[in-house]
LOMAR-139711 format. One record per residue (C-alpha): residue number from 1; residue in one letter; y, x, z. Coordinates in nm, 2 decimals, decimal comma. Example, Ala and Ser with C-alpha at 12.3 -4.5 7.8 and 13.67 -1.06 7.14 Angstrom:
1:A:-0,45:1,23:0,78
2:S:-0,11:1,37:0,71
end
This chain:
1:X:8,92:13,23:2,30
2:X:8,71:12,92:2,31
3:X:8,59:13,01:2,66
4:X:8,95:13,07:2,78
5:X:9,05:12,74:2,63
6:X:8,77:12,56:2,81
7:X:8,85:12,75:3,13
8:X:9,22:12,63:3,12
9:X:9,11:12,27:3,04
10:X:8,85:12,27:3,32
11:X:9,12:12,38:3,57
12:X:9,36:12,09:3,47
13:X:9,24:11,85:3,75
14:X:9,29:12,13:4,01
15:X:9,63:12,23:3,86
16:X:9,74:11,87:3,86
17:X:9,65:11,83:4,23
18:X:9,85:12,14:4,33
19:X:10,15:12,03:4,13
20:X:10,13:11,67:4,24
21:X:10,10:11,74:4,61
22:X:10,35:12,02:4,63
23:X:10,62:11,99:4,36
24:X:10,61:11,62:4,26
25:X:10,52:11,50:4,61
26:X:10,30:11,22:4,49
27:X:10,10:11,05:4,77
28:X:9,75:11,19:4,80
29:X:9,56:10,87:4,71
30:X:9,76:10,84:4,38
31:X:9,74:11,21:4,29
32:X:9,36:11,21:4,34
33:X:9,31:10,90:4,13
34:X:9,50:11,06:3,85
35:X:9,30:11,38:3,89
36:X:8,98:11,17:3,86
37:X:9,12:11,01:3,54
38:X:9,20:11,36:3,40
39:X:8,85:11,49:3,48
40:X:8,69:11,18:3,33
41:X:8,87:11,21:3,00
42:X:8,79:11,58:2,98
43:X:8,43:11,53:3,07
44:X:8,37:11,26:2,81
45:X:8,59:11,39:2,52
46:X:8,58:11,77:2,56
47:X:8,25:11,84:2,74
48:X:8,08:11,55:2,55
49:X:7,93:11,39:2,86
50:X:7,75:11,06:2,77
51:X:7,94:10,75:2,89
52:X:7,66:10,62:3,11
53:X:7,62:10,97:3,27
54:X:7,99:10,99:3,34
55:X:7,99:10,65:3,51
56:X:7,68:10,76:3,71
57:X:7,86:11,07:3,82
58:X:8,16:10,88:3,94
59:X:7,94:10,63:4,13
60:X:7,74:10,91:4,29
61:X:8,07:11,07:4,40
62:X:8,18:10,74:4,55
63:X:7,85:10,70:4,74
64:X:7,87:11,05:4,88
65:X:8,23:10,98:4,99
66:X:8,13:10,66:5,17
67:X:7,82:10,80:5,34
68:X:7,83:11,04:5,52
69:X:8,20:11,15:5,49
70:X:8,41:10,84:5,53
71:X:8,19:10,70:5,80
72:X:8,25:11,02:6,01
73:X:8,63:11,00:5,96
74:X:8,65:10,63:6,05
75:X:8,42:10,69:6,35
76:X:8,63:10,98:6,47
77:X:8,97:10,80:6,44
78:X:8,81:10,49:6,60
79:X:8,70:10,70:6,90
80:X:9,06:10,82:6,94
81:X:9,21:10,47:6,90
82:X:8,97:10,34:7,17
83:X:9,10:10,60:7,41
84:X:9,46:10,52:7,33
85:X:9,39:10,14:7,37
86:X:9,23:10,18:7,71
87:X:9,49:10,43:7,83
88:X:9,22:10,70:7,89
89:X:9,39:10,93:7,64
90:X:9,67:10,96:7,91
91:X:9,40:11,08:8,16
92:X:9,27:11,33:7,91
93:X:9,63:11,45:7,85
94:X:9,69:11,49:8,22
95:X:9,36:11,69:8,26
96:X:9,45:11,92:7,98
97:X:9,79:11,97:8,13
98:X:9,62:12,06:8,45
99:X:9,44:12,35:8,27
100:X:9,77:12,48:8,14
101:X:10,12:12,35:8,06
102:X:10,16:12,61:7,79
103:X:10,14:12,44:7,45
104:X:10,02:12,76:7,29
105:X:9,72:12,78:7,51
106:X:9,64:12,41:7,46
107:X:9,64:12,46:7,08
108:X:9,39:12,74:7,13
109:X:9,17:12,53:7,35
110:X:9,18:12,21:7,14
111:X:9,24:12,31:6,78
112:X:9,05:12,64:6,79
113:X:8,78:12,61:7,06
114:X:8,71:12,23:7,06
115:X:8,77:12,20:6,69
116:X:8,52:12,48:6,63
117:X:8,27:12,31:6,85
118:X:8,30:11,98:6,66
119:X:8,26:12,17:6,33
120:X:7,95:12,34:6,46
121:X:7,80:12,02:6,59
122:X:7,90:11,76:6,33
123:X:8,13:11,88:6,05
124:X:8,23:11,63:5,79
125:X:8,59:11,61:5,90
126:X:8,54:11,56:6,27
127:X:8,67:11,91:6,35
128:X:9,01:11,81:6,20
129:X:9,03:11,44:6,29
130:X:8,94:11,45:6,66
131:X:9,14:11,76:6,77
132:X:9,44:11,66:6,56
133:X:9,45:11,31:6,71
134:X:9,41:11,47:7,06
135:X:9,71:11,70:7,00
136:X:9,92:11,41:6,88
137:X:9,82:11,22:7,20
138:X:9,94:11,52:7,40
139:X:10,29:11,49:7,24
140:X:10,26:11,75:6,96
141:X:10,43:11,65:6,63
142:X:10,18:11,49:6,39
143:X:10,24:11,73:6,10
144:X:10,20:12,04:6,33
145:X:9,88:11,90:6,48
146:X:9,73:11,84:6,14
147:X:9,83:12,19:6,01
148:X:9,70:12,39:6,30
149:X:9,37:12,20:6,30
150:X:9,33:12,25:5,92
151:X:9,38:12,63:5,97
152:X:9,16:12,65:6,28
153:X:8,88:12,46:6,09
154:X:8,85:12,73:5,82
155:X:8,62:13,00:5,96
156:X:8,39:12,77:6,17
157:X:8,29:12,58:5,85
158:X:8,05:12,86:5,75
159:X:7,82:12,74:6,02
160:X:7,93:12,38:6,04
161:X:7,69:12,08:6,10
162:X:7,44:12,31:6,26
163:X:7,46:12,57:5,99
164:X:7,42:12,36:5,68
165:X:7,65:12,56:5,43
166:X:7,46:12,88:5,50
167:X:7,11:12,74:5,53
168:X:7,17:12,56:5,20
169:X:7,29:12,88:5,04
170:X:6,98:13,06:5,16
171:X:6,75:12,79:5,01
172:X:6,93:12,80:4,68
173:X:6,93:13,18:4,64
174:X:6,61:13,28:4,82
175:X:6,81:13,53:5,03
176:X:6,70:13,56:5,39
177:X:6,92:13,33:5,61
178:X:6,97:13,61:5,87
179:X:7,12:13,84:5,61
180:X:7,35:13,57:5,48
181:X:7,46:13,47:5,83
182:X:7,53:13,83:5,94
183:X:7,72:13,92:5,63
184:X:7,93:13,60:5,65
185:X:8,04:13,68:6,01
186:X:8,13:14,03:5,91
187:X:8,33:13,91:5,61
188:X:8,52:13,66:5,84
189:X:8,54:13,88:6,15
190:X:8,90:13,98:6,09
191:X:9,01:13,62:6,02
192:X:8,83:13,50:6,34
193:X:9,04:13,74:6,54
194:X:9,36:13,67:6,34
195:X:9,34:13,28:6,34
196:X:9,43:13,24:6,71
197:X:9,74:13,46:6,66
198:X:9,84:13,24:6,36
199:X:9,80:12,93:6,56
200:X:10,01:13,07:6,85
201:X:10,28:13,18:6,60
202:X:10,29:12,84:6,45
203:X:10,32:12,68:6,79
204:X:10,60:12,90:6,91
205:X:10,78:12,91:6,57
206:X:10,92:13,26:6,63
207:X:10,83:13,63:6,64
208:X:10,83:13,61:7,02
209:X:10,56:13,34:7,02
210:X:10,30:13,58:7,16
211:X:10,51:13,68:7,46
212:X:10,31:13,65:7,77
213:X:9,98:13,54:7,60
214:X:9,89:13,82:7,36
215:X:9,59:13,91:7,56
216:X:9,48:13,55:7,61
217:X:9,51:13,50:7,23
218:X:9,30:13,81:7,16
219:X:9,04:13,69:7,42
220:X:9,03:13,35:7,24
221:X:8,94:13,52:6,92
222:X:8,71:13,80:7,03
223:X:8,51:13,57:7,27
224:X:8,44:13,35:6,96
225:X:8,35:13,64:6,73
226:X:8,11:13,84:6,94
227:X:7,87:13,55:7,04
228:X:7,90:13,42:6,68
229:X:7,79:13,76:6,54
230:X:7,51:13,81:6,79
231:X:7,37:13,46:6,73
232:X:7,40:13,49:6,35
233:X:7,23:13,84:6,36
234:X:6,94:13,75:6,58
235:X:6,89:13,37:6,56
236:X:7,03:13,26:6,22
237:X:7,28:13,00:6,09
238:X:7,23:12,70:6,32
239:X:7,41:12,80:6,64
240:X:7,67:13,07:6,57
241:X:7,97:12,85:6,58
242:X:7,84:12,61:6,85
243:X:7,79:12,90:7,09
244:X:8,09:13,09:6,97
245:X:8,33:12,80:7,03
246:X:8,19:12,71:7,37
247:X:8,23:13,08:7,48
248:X:8,59:13,08:7,33
249:X:8,69:12,77:7,52
250:X:8,55:12,89:7,85
251:X:8,70:13,24:7,80
252:X:9,04:13,09:7,70
253:X:9,06:12,86:8,00
254:X:8,95:13,14:8,24
255:X:9,20:13,38:8,09
256:X:9,48:13,12:8,11
257:X:9,40:13,07:8,48
258:X:9,38:13,44:8,56
259:X:9,63:13,60:8,33
260:X:9,87:13,31:8,25
261:X:9,97:13,23:8,60
262:X:10,34:13,30:8,55
263:X:10,60:13,04:8,48
264:X:10,59:12,91:8,12
265:X:10,91:12,92:7,92
266:X:11,06:12,57:7,88
267:X:11,03:12,59:7,49
268:X:10,65:12,64:7,53
269:X:10,61:12,39:7,81
270:X:10,42:12,07:7,75
271:X:10,69:11,80:7,80
272:X:10,76:11,92:8,15
273:X:10,44:11,76:8,28
274:X:10,34:11,83:8,63
275:X:9,98:11,87:8,75
276:X:9,82:11,54:8,86
277:X:9,50:11,50:9,06
278:X:9,22:11,34:8,85
279:X:8,90:11,24:9,02
280:X:8,56:11,33:8,87
281:X:8,49:10,96:8,80
282:X:8,82:10,92:8,62
283:X:8,75:11,23:8,41
284:X:8,40:11,12:8,32
285:X:8,52:10,77:8,21
286:X:8,80:10,91:8,01
287:X:8,59:11,17:7,83
288:X:8,28:10,95:7,80
289:X:8,31:10,89:7,42
290:X:8,34:11,26:7,36
291:X:8,06:11,35:7,61
292:X:7,84:11,10:7,43
293:X:7,93:11,25:7,09
294:X:7,82:11,59:7,22
295:X:7,50:11,46:7,37
296:X:7,40:11,25:7,07
297:X:7,48:11,51:6,81
298:X:7,29:11,77:7,01
299:X:6,97:11,57:7,07
300:X:6,97:11,44:6,70
301:X:7,05:11,78:6,54
302:X:6,80:12,01:6,37
303:X:6,76:12,18:6,71
304:X:6,57:11,87:6,82
305:X:6,29:11,95:6,58
306:X:6,04:11,66:6,55
307:X:6,30:11,39:6,66
308:X:6,54:11,51:6,39
309:X:6,27:11,49:6,13
310:X:6,19:11,14:6,25
311:X:6,55:11,04:6,21
312:X:6,56:11,20:5,86
313:X:6,27:10,99:5,75
314:X:6,49:10,68:5,79
315:X:6,65:10,70:5,45
316:X:6,70:10,53:5,11
317:X:6,68:10,72:4,78
318:X:6,86:10,57:4,48
319:X:6,89:10,71:4,13
320:X:7,26:10,68:4,07
321:X:7,33:10,96:3,83
322:X:7,04:11,00:3,58
323:X:7,18:11,26:3,35
324:X:7,10:11,64:3,32
325:X:7,08:11,81:3,66
326:X:7,07:11,48:3,85
327:X:6,84:11,38:4,13
328:X:6,80:11,07:4,34
329:X:7,08:11,03:4,59
330:X:6,96:10,99:4,95
331:X:7,13:10,78:5,21
332:X:7,02:10,92:5,55
333:X:7,10:10,63:5,78
334:X:7,03:10,79:6,12
335:X:7,04:11,17:6,06
336:X:7,41:11,17:6,00
337:X:7,70:11,25:6,24
338:X:7,90:10,94:6,15
339:X:7,64:10,69:6,29
340:X:7,61:10,87:6,62
341:X:7,99:10,91:6,66
342:X:8,04:10,54:6,59
343:X:7,77:10,46:6,85
344:X:7,93:10,69:7,10
345:X:8,26:10,52:7,04
346:X:8,12:10,17:7,11
347:X:7,93:10,28:7,42
348:X:8,22:10,49:7,55
349:X:8,47:10,20:7,48
350:X:8,24:9,97:7,68
351:X:8,24:10,23:7,97
352:X:8,62:10,23:7,95
353:X:8,63:9,86:8,00
354:X:8,64:9,71:7,65
355:X:8,41:9,43:7,54
356:X:8,25:9,40:7,20
357:X:8,51:9,17:7,05
358:X:8,79:9,40:7,15
359:X:8,61:9,70:7,01
360:X:8,55:9,52:6,67
361:X:8,92:9,44:6,65
362:X:9,01:9,81:6,71
363:X:8,75:9,91:6,44
364:X:8,90:9,66:6,19
365:X:9,25:9,80:6,25
366:X:9,12:10,16:6,21
367:X:8,96:10,07:5,88
368:X:9,28:9,91:5,75
369:X:9,48:10,21:5,88
370:X:9,27:10,44:5,67
371:X:9,23:10,26:5,34
372:X:9,45:10,51:5,15
373:X:9,24:10,79:5,29
374:X:8,92:10,61:5,17
375:X:9,07:10,59:4,82
376:X:9,16:10,95:4,83
377:X:8,82:11,08:4,93
378:X:8,63:10,85:4,69
379:X:8,85:10,98:4,41
380:X:8,82:11,35:4,50
381:X:8,44:11,33:4,54
382:X:8,40:11,15:4,21
383:X:8,61:11,42:4,05
384:X:8,39:11,68:4,20
385:X:8,07:11,52:4,07
386:X:8,22:11,48:3,72
387:X:8,33:11,84:3,70
388:X:7,99:11,96:3,83
389:X:7,76:11,75:3,61
390:X:7,97:11,78:3,29
391:X:7,98:12,16:3,29
392:X:8,35:12,20:3,38
393:X:8,27:12,40:3,69
394:X:8,03:12,62:3,49
395:X:8,31:12,69:3,24
396:X:8,54:12,81:3,52
397:X:8,27:13,03:3,67
398:X:8,17:13,18:3,33
399:X:8,52:13,31:3,27
400:X:8,54:13,46:3,62
401:X:8,21:13,65:3,56
402:X:8,30:13,76:3,20
403:X:8,65:13,89:3,26
404:X:8,66:14,03:3,61
405:X:8,43:14,33:3,53
406:X:8,39:14,59:3,81
407:X:8,64:14,39:4,02
408:X:8,41:14,09:4,04
409:X:8,35:14,14:4,41
410:X:8,72:14,09:4,48
411:X:8,72:13,76:4,29
412:X:8,38:13,64:4,42
413:X:8,53:13,46:4,72
414:X:8,77:13,28:4,49
415:X:8,48:13,10:4,32
416:X:8,37:12,97:4,66
417:X:8,73:12,86:4,73
418:X:8,75:12,67:4,40
419:X:8,42:12,49:4,49
420:X:8,56:12,38:4,83
421:X:8,90:12,29:4,69
422:X:8,73:12,05:4,44
423:X:8,46:11,91:4,66
424:X:8,61:11,95:5,01
425:X:8,27:12,09:5,13
426:X:8,15:12,44:5,20
427:X:7,80:12,32:5,14
428:X:7,89:12,18:4,80
429:X:8,05:12,52:4,72
430:X:7,72:12,68:4,80
431:X:7,54:12,44:4,57
432:X:7,79:12,49:4,28
433:X:7,82:12,87:4,29
434:X:7,56:13,01:4,52
435:X:7,30:13,08:4,25
436:X:7,56:13,22:4,02
437:X:7,68:13,47:4,28
438:X:7,33:13,58:4,35
439:X:7,24:13,63:3,98
440:X:7,57:13,80:3,90
441:X:7,55:14,04:4,19
442:X:7,19:14,13:4,09
443:X:7,29:14,19:3,72
444:X:7,58:14,41:3,83
445:X:7,37:14,61:4,08
446:X:7,56:14,48:4,38
447:X:7,42:14,38:4,72
448:X:7,31:14,02:4,67
449:X:7,34:13,91:5,04
450:X:7,69:14,06:5,06
451:X:7,83:13,90:4,74
452:X:7,66:13,57:4,80
453:X:7,79:13,55:5,15
454:X:8,14:13,61:5,02
455:X:8,10:13,27:4,84
456:X:8,08:13,11:5,18
457:X:8,36:13,32:5,32
458:X:8,59:13,21:5,03
459:X:8,47:12,85:5,05
460:X:8,56:12,80:5,41
461:X:8,91:12,94:5,37
462:X:8,98:12,67:5,11
463:X:8,90:12,40:5,36
464:X:9,26:12,42:5,48
465:X:9,40:12,33:5,14
466:X:9,13:12,10:5,01
467:X:9,27:11,75:4,93
468:X:8,97:11,59:5,11
469:X:9,05:11,79:5,43
470:X:9,42:11,71:5,40
471:X:9,34:11,34:5,35
472:X:9,13:11,35:5,68
473:X:9,41:11,52:5,87
474:X:9,67:11,27:5,73
475:X:9,46:10,98:5,84
476:X:9,40:11,13:6,19
477:X:9,77:11,17:6,27
478:X:9,90:10,87:6,07
479:X:10,10:11,06:5,81
480:X:10,00:10,87:5,49
481:X:10,19:10,99:5,19
482:X:10,28:11,32:5,35
483:X:10,00:11,53:5,20
484:X:10,24:11,77:5,04
485:X:10,38:11,86:5,38
486:X:10,04:11,97:5,50
487:X:9,95:12,16:5,18
488:X:10,28:12,35:5,21
489:X:10,20:12,42:5,57
490:X:9,86:12,57:5,49
491:X:9,89:12,73:5,15
492:X:10,06:13,06:5,26
493:X:9,78:13,11:5,52
494:X:9,52:13,03:5,26
495:X:9,66:13,29:5,02
496:X:9,67:13,56:5,29
497:X:9,32:13,48:5,41
498:X:9,16:13,47:5,07
499:X:9,32:13,80:4,97
500:X:9,19:13,96:5,29
501:X:8,84:13,84:5,23
502:X:8,86:13,95:4,86
503:X:8,96:14,30:4,97
504:X:8,69:14,32:5,24
505:X:8,43:14,19:4,99
506:X:8,53:14,45:4,73
507:X:8,54:14,74:4,98
508:X:8,20:14,64:5,13
509:X:8,04:14,62:4,78
510:X:8,14:14,98:4,72
511:X:8,00:15,09:5,05
512:X:7,67:14,89:5,00
513:X:7,63:14,99:4,63
end
């Protein structure tokens, strides 16, 4: 009974966030601060965490929130604000409208394809912030843009930031990264096919949403899945989503031009826009910040080898949390996406005609615009660190392992989902529960690579309901205080997806036993 009691208490911050954001409709920054207060009281008075350690955990969470997470979000929104200020977002909108005037196809290209690409290259919120702001710029409702980008961002997160969640899991568990990568794609395969259909359905808002683009939607999913699987199977975790997303974008655009030549119904038409001729020079200037983001992130990623290692050497290590399980916190000043996105924004803004003074003004406005988001993310990351270091997360996982018995494989993805809901990070979910999944599967005589990969599969699905992800989406589309709307828009999809992965994990564990 004591374990159950601790399990329920440990879940209180999570339960509070769900109730606060959906039923009570408290703004996210307030709800997350209260969740932090609940976690703090529990960690100190129930889990007997020393006072100095509890403060260190909160400080480390705040540091992690500020660098690298918040810097990425500010940089992404700053990039969008520059394009709006210079009028180049209108050029981008016209170019996208030239590809297709079908809103459903545009959502597939931007939220699914481009969003997947940003996740694979950078992660840390860019895959939600940038595509969502682009959709709003095209005239889509802000809440809709945020919801579809949150849902689209789920499956790509397994290999986000050049594969960090999966490579981290491999290091923690000692399981070969190829085995984890391959099993993760297999576990997510059905969802990779299903997600584009969900996005189209949400865009059309009716059972007839797929009329005329069923094949295009299928192509958008399958052209993502097949390259992702092949790369994961033969190359590892770094490139599956990058290559899959590029193939999906190309295939979707090609399919739209070949198959979708007919007249688009008015309700699916993008604001009645007509095709406008855009010169190559105009296009390059308009897209310059995003092109620079792509180039910089590519040449500074782990694919760059020695150069990446040189950048990673520019760092500062600080002992913030000094309690049990702690280690020096490292600020990587150059090997972080936020720095390069910010640099891309400044150079791109200059190319678009803004001087340094004008760019600084836009940056200041962006920071002020996002202060509530900053508070939200600092609070949720501090909560995550408290729950991890105090033993609250361990109490949750212990009950899962003890009471699920032979059905443990079905519940294994839920552990990963809890990790991401609390931390907002698939990588953090790997750190929290990866070792536990490997040890438990070995003790139960289950396939270690399969069960451990299910931790990642469950973790990425929870990205769409994580308070941190929702805070990023809210900031990107200027919907502060409307977090509950986004959570309600994604929670049904999360439940369906996590059950599907649970069933697949259980069925696979029986076949691989």
